[in-house]
C-alpha positions in Angstrom: 18.5 8.7 -19.0 18.9 12.1 -20.2 15.4 11.8 -21.9 13.5 11.2 -18.7 15.4 13.6 -16.7 16.5 16.9 -18.6 19.6 18.6 -17.8 17.9 21.8 -16.8 16.7 21.1 -13.4 13.7 23.6 -12.2 13.3 23.8 -8.7 9.6 24.9 -8.8 8.5 21.8 -10.9 6.7 20.3 -7.6 4.7 23.7 -7.7 2.1 22.3 -10.2 -0.9 22.3 -7.9 -2.9 25.3 -7.2 -2.4 27.0 -3.8 -5.8 28.4 -2.9 -7.9 28.0 -0.1 -10.4 26.5 -2.5 -8.7 23.2 -3.0 -9.3 22.3 0.7 -13.1 22.8 0.3 -12.9 20.6 -3.0 -11.1 18.1 -1.0 -13.6 18.0 1.7 -16.4 17.9 -1.2 -14.6 14.8 -2.7 -14.6 13.3 0.6 -18.4 13.8 1.2 -19.0 12.5 -2.2 -17.1 9.3 -1.6 -19.1 8.9 1.7 -22.4 9.5 -0.1 -21.7 7.4 -3.0 -20.6 4.4 -0.7 -23.6 5.0 1.5 -26.0 5.0 -1.7 -24.2 1.8 -2.7 -24.0 0.2 0.6 -27.1 -2.1 0.1 -25.4 -3.5 -3.2 -21.8 -3.8 -1.8 -22.5 -4.7 1.7 -19.0 -5.0 3.2 -17.0 -5.3 0.1 -14.8 -2.6 -1.2 -15.3 -0.4 1.8 -12.4 1.8 1.1 -12.6 1.9 -2.6 -14.5 5.2 -3.1 -12.2 6.8 -0.5 -9.2 5.9 -2.5 -10.6 7.2 -5.8 -11.6 10.5 -4.1 -8.1 10.8 -2.7 -6.6 10.3 -6.3 -8.8 12.7 -7.8 -8.2 15.2 -5.3 -4.6 14.8 -5.5 -4.4 14.8 -9.4 -6.4 18.4 -9.5 -5.3 19.9 -6.3 -2.2 18.7 -5.0 -0.6 16.4 -2.4 -2.0 17.4 0.8 -5.5 17.5 -0.2 -5.2 14.0 -1.5 -3.6 13.0 1.8 -6.2 14.8 3.7 -8.9 12.8 1.8 -7.1 9.5 2.2 -6.4 9.9 6.0 -10.3 10.9 6.7 -11.5 8.2 4.6 -9.7 5.4 6.3 -11.3 5.6 9.6 -14.5 6.7 8.0 -14.6 3.7 5.8 -13.6 1.1 8.2 -16.3 2.6 10.8 -19.1 2.7 8.3 -18.8 0.2 6.1 -17.1 -2.9 7.8 -19.4 -5.1 9.9 -20.6 -4.2 12.5 -21.6 -1.2 10.4 -21.6 2.1 11.9 -19.7 1.0 15.0 -16.0 1.3 16.2 -15.2 -2.1 17.6 -11.3 -2.1 17.1 -9.4 -3.6 14.5 -9.0 -7.4 13.8 -6.9 -9.1 11.5 -9.3 -8.7 8.4 -9.3 -4.9 9.2 -5.6 -4.5 9.3 -5.2 -6.3 5.9 -7.8 -3.8 4.5 -5.9 -1.0 6.1 -2.6 -2.2 4.8 -4.1 -2.8 1.3 -5.6 0.7 1.2 -2.4 2.5 2.5 -0.4 0.3 0.0 -2.1 1.0 -3.3 -3.3 4.6 -2.3 0.4 5.7 -1.6 1.7 3.8 -4.8 -0.8 5.7 -6.9 -0.2 8.9 -5.2 3.4 8.7 -5.7 2.9 8.0 -9.5 0.5 10.8 -9.7 2.9 13.2 -8.0 5.8 12.2 -10.4 3.7 12.4 -13.5 2.3 15.8 -12.5 5.6 17.1 -11.7 7.0 15.8 -15.3 3.9 17.4 -16.9 4.4 20.8 -15.1 8.3 20.7 -15.8 7.7 19.9 -19.6 5.5 23.0 -19.7 8.1 25.2 -17.9 10.8 23.9 -20.3 8.7 24.6 -23.4 8.1 28.2 -22.0 12.0 28.6 -21.3 12.5 27.3 -24.9 10.1 29.8 -26.5 11.5 32.7 -24.7 15.1 31.6 -25.8 13.7 31.4 -29.2 12.1 34.9 -29.0 15.6 36.3 -27.8 17.4 34.5 -30.5 15.1 36.0 -33.1 15.3 39.4 -31.5 19.3 39.2 -31.5 19.3 38.0 -35.1 17.0 41.2 -36.1 19.5 43.4 -34.2 22.4 41.9 -35.8 20.8 41.8 -39.4 19.7 45.6 -38.8 23.2 46.6 -37.7 24.7 44.8 -40.6 22.2 46.7 -42.8 23.1 50.0 -41.3 26.8 49.4 -41.7 26.5 48.5 -45.5 24.4 51.4 -46.1 27.2 53.7 -44.4 29.8 52.1 -46.7 27.8 52.9 -49.8 
């Protein structure tokens, strides 16, 4: 188990995502690109896979910009996909049984993928932090070894 979870626990391993305002603009751009892509393919796809592009956009936003932009894209994509791409198209008629299955499926696989992305990105960030800690410890060890060697050389020079 120690190979999966190192003994050194880093509290900021969940801070892997950038914390700029730009990430929200990119999340909105990912959402709009999902809408436009799905609209462009609407004649080919029809009522099939109405939420697929929103799930992909949410995962891409999450992978590059963090959990909350990914959640924003997923939450905005769910009603948009149901209203625009499920018959009757471009109308909000309420949810029937088939729509509830679509919603549950979308929520299920999007949540599972987002949990996996979050876990993997935290592990990746933590490994980078641990490598930096190891590098700094190595440099401190070299520095202390150099100081010890210099002190021994000075002592030896005084004795002769």
